[in-house]
C-alpha positions in Angstrom: 148.7 42.4 28.3 146.6 45.3 27.0 147.4 48.7 28.6 144.9 51.1 30.1 145.1 53.3 27.0 144.1 50.5 24.7 141.3 49.6 27.0 140.0 53.1 27.0 140.2 53.3 23.2 138.2 50.1 22.9 135.7 51.4 25.3 135.3 54.7 23.3 135.0 52.7 20.1 132.3 50.5 21.7 130.4 53.5 23.0 130.5 55.1 19.5 129.2 52.0 17.9 126.4 51.8 20.5 125.4 55.4 19.9 125.4 54.8 16.2 123.2 51.7 16.7 120.9 53.7 18.9 120.6 56.4 16.2 119.9 53.8 13.5 117.3 52.2 15.7 115.6 55.5 16.5 115.6 56.4 12.8 114.1 53.1 11.9 111.4 53.5 14.6 110.5 56.9 13.2 110.4 55.5 9.7 108.1 52.7 10.8 105.9 55.1 12.7 105.6 57.3 9.6 104.8 54.3 7.4 102.2 53.1 9.9 100.6 56.5 10.0 100.5 56.6 6.2 99.0 53.2 6.0 96.3 54.1 8.5 95.5 57.3 6.5 95.4 55.4 3.3 93.2 52.7 4.8 90.6 55.3 6.0 90.7 56.9 2.6 90.1 53.6 0.8 87.2 52.9 3.2 85.6 56.2 2.3 86.1 55.5 -1.4 84.5 52.1 -1.0 81.5 53.6 0.8 81.2 56.3 -1.9 81.4 53.7 -4.7 78.7 51.7 -3.0 76.5 54.7 -2.9 77.1 55.4 -6.6 76.4 51.8 -7.4 73.1 51.9 -5.6 72.2 55.1 -7.4 73.0 53.6 -10.8 71.1 50.4 -10.0 74.3 48.2 -9.7 74.6 46.1 -6.6 77.6 44.1 -5.5 77.4 40.4 -5.3 76.3 39.4 -1.8 78.9 37.7 0.4 78.1 34.1 1.4 76.2 33.9 4.7 77.8 32.5 7.8 77.6 28.7 7.7 77.1 28.6 4.0 79.4 26.1 2.3 81.7 27.9 -0.1 82.2 26.7 -3.6 84.5 23.7 -4.0 88.0 24.6 -5.1 89.3 23.8 -8.5 90.6 20.3 -9.0 94.4 20.1 -8.3 96.3 18.7 -11.2 97.9 15.4 -10.5 101.5 15.6 -9.2 104.2 14.7 -11.6 105.9 11.3 -11.0 109.2 11.9 -9.2 112.3 10.9 -11.0 113.9 7.6 -10.1 113.1 3.9 -10.4 109.4 2.9 -10.0 108.6 2.3 -6.3 111.7 4.2 -5.2 111.3 7.7 -6.5 113.7 10.6 -6.2 114.3 10.0 -2.5 115.1 6.5 -1.4 114.2 5.4 2.1 116.5 7.0 4.7 117.5 9.9 2.5 117.2 13.4 3.9 114.8 15.9 2.3 116.3 19.0 3.9 116.3 21.9 1.4 113.5 20.5 -0.8 111.0 23.2 -1.7 107.3 22.4 -2.5 106.1 24.6 -5.4 102.3 25.2 -5.2 100.7 26.7 -8.3 99.3 30.2 -7.6 95.5 30.5 -7.4 93.6 32.2 -10.1 93.6 36.0 -9.7 96.4 36.0 -7.1 99.6 37.6 -8.3 102.8 35.7 -7.8 105.1 37.1 -5.1 107.7 39.6 -6.3 111.2 38.6 -6.6 113.6 40.3 -4.2 112.8 42.7 -1.4 109.8 45.1 -1.4 110.1 48.7 -0.4 107.1 49.6 1.8 107.5 53.3 1.1 107.4 52.7 -2.7 104.4 50.4 -2.3 102.5 53.0 -0.2 103.4 55.7 -2.7 102.0 53.6 -5.6 98.9 52.9 -3.5 98.5 56.6 -2.9 98.8 57.3 -6.6 96.1 54.8 -7.4 93.9 56.3 -4.7 94.3 59.7 -6.3 93.4 58.3 -9.7 90.3 56.6 -8.1 89.3 59.9 -6.5 89.6 61.6 -9.9 87.4 59.0 -11.6 84.9 59.1 -8.8 84.6 62.9 -9.3 84.1 62.4 -13.0 81.4 59.8 -12.4 79.6 62.1 -9.9 79.8 65.0 -12.4 78.3 62.8 -15.1 75.7 61.3 -12.7 74.4 64.8 -11.8 73.6 65.5 -15.5 70.4 64.2 -17.0 70.7 61.7 -19.9 68.7 64.0 -22.2 70.8 66.9 -23.5 73.2 66.9 -20.5 75.1 70.0 -21.6 72.0 72.1 -21.9 70.3 74.2 -19.2 66.9 73.0 -17.8 65.0 75.8 -19.5 66.7 75.2 -22.9 66.2 71.4 -22.5 62.4 71.8 -21.8 62.0 74.3 -24.7 63.8 71.9 -27.1 61.6 68.9 -25.9 58.3 70.8 -26.2 59.3 72.3 -29.6 60.2 68.9 -30.9 56.9 67.5 -29.7 55.1 70.4 -31.3 57.0 69.9 -34.6 56.1 66.2 -34.6 52.4 67.2 -34.0 52.5 69.7 -36.9 53.9 66.9 -39.2 51.3 64.5 -38.0 48.6 67.2 -38.6 49.8 67.6 -42.2 49.6 63.8 -42.7 46.0 63.8 -41.3 45.2 66.7 -43.6 46.3 64.6 -46.6 44.0 61.8 -45.7 41.1 64.0 -44.7 38.0 62.9 -46.6 39.3 59.4 -47.1 39.7 58.0 -43.6 37.8 60.7 -41.7 35.8 63.8 -42.3 37.6 67.2 -42.6 35.9 68.5 -39.5 37.1 65.6 -37.4 40.6 66.1 -38.7 40.5 69.8 -37.8 39.2 69.1 -34.3 41.9 66.5 -33.8 44.7 68.7 -35.0 43.7 71.8 -33.2 42.5 70.3 -29.9 43.4 66.7 -29.2 46.8 66.5 -30.8 48.3 69.6 -29.1 47.3 68.2 -25.7 48.9 64.9 -26.6 52.1 66.6 -27.7 52.2 68.5 -24.4 51.7 65.3 -22.4 54.4 63.6 -24.4 56.9 66.4 -23.7 56.0 66.4 -20.0 56.6 62.6 -19.8 59.8 62.8 -21.7 61.2 65.4 -19.4 60.1 63.4 -16.4 61.8 60.2 -17.7 65.0 61.5 -19.3 65.4 64.9 -17.8 66.2 63.8 -14.3 69.8 63.1 -13.2 70.7 59.9 -11.5 72.5 61.7 -8.6 71.5 64.6 -6.5 67.8 64.6 -7.6 65.6 64.7 -4.5 62.4 65.6 -6.4 61.0 65.6 -9.9 63.0 67.5 -12.6 61.7 71.0 -13.7 59.2 70.5 -16.5 58.2 74.2 -17.1 54.5 73.4 -17.5 53.5 77.0 -18.7 56.2 76.9 -21.3 55.1 73.5 -22.6 51.4 74.5 -22.6 52.1 77.7 -24.6 54.5 75.8 -27.0 52.2 72.8 -27.7 48.6 73.9 -27.0 48.8 77.4 -28.4 51.7 77.7 -30.9 51.2 74.4 -32.5 47.6 75.2 -33.8 48.8 78.6 -34.9 51.7 77.0 -36.8 49.2 74.5 -38.4 46.8 77.3 -39.4 49.7 79.3 -40.9 50.6 76.2 -42.9 47.0 75.9 -44.2 47.0 79.6 -45.2 50.3 79.3 -46.9 49.2 76.2 -48.7 46.0 77.8 -49.9 47.9 80.9 -51.1 50.4 78.8 -53.1 47.8 76.8 -54.9 
């Protein structure tokens, strides 16, 4: 028969085990609460990323495929390959009548795009840490995309003034080159007076309009542009309508002096 001292020792041991179990349970509850809070925070973050990506897609003209409407019949699943013939004699198979099938496992092929389950246990903390890392990478890529989207396609690293000056100067240079070509065919296709009027009046205006349209089409960023891009109309007018005829006349003077 156990003595009172042995009984008291067993009671103390049981109390210690119960306190240890309670501590473990409390620690597990705190861990689960922390994981649940992390999961909720990550879910809200992913929802915000999805909303931002949807905005970026609409700004870029890319729309997601619409989900099937309610009541719409989904696409038929892929045909299941025929099951292999079970081993055994024909008509009997692997399991004769009356045999038990306890412990048999039905292996179903994984659907396309669905990863196979991982072998062994999965650590929720490690999975959440990996998901957080991927979310950080997605935030970085979204920031890069937004930075690129706020730049115009034409000369994105240039300032608006330098971009406009380059566009108008290019149009004026093209107009001067075209004027030289018209000067070479003067007297053959048209009279010299008509060529001079075209090169000093009509062509500069056309070059200015071309630069204006180019800045309006390729000088506007895809994101963050509420209004038309800056076109610097006075600068374009001076560059094309005034400086281009002066450059053309200077070319004529230089050509006559060199002859």
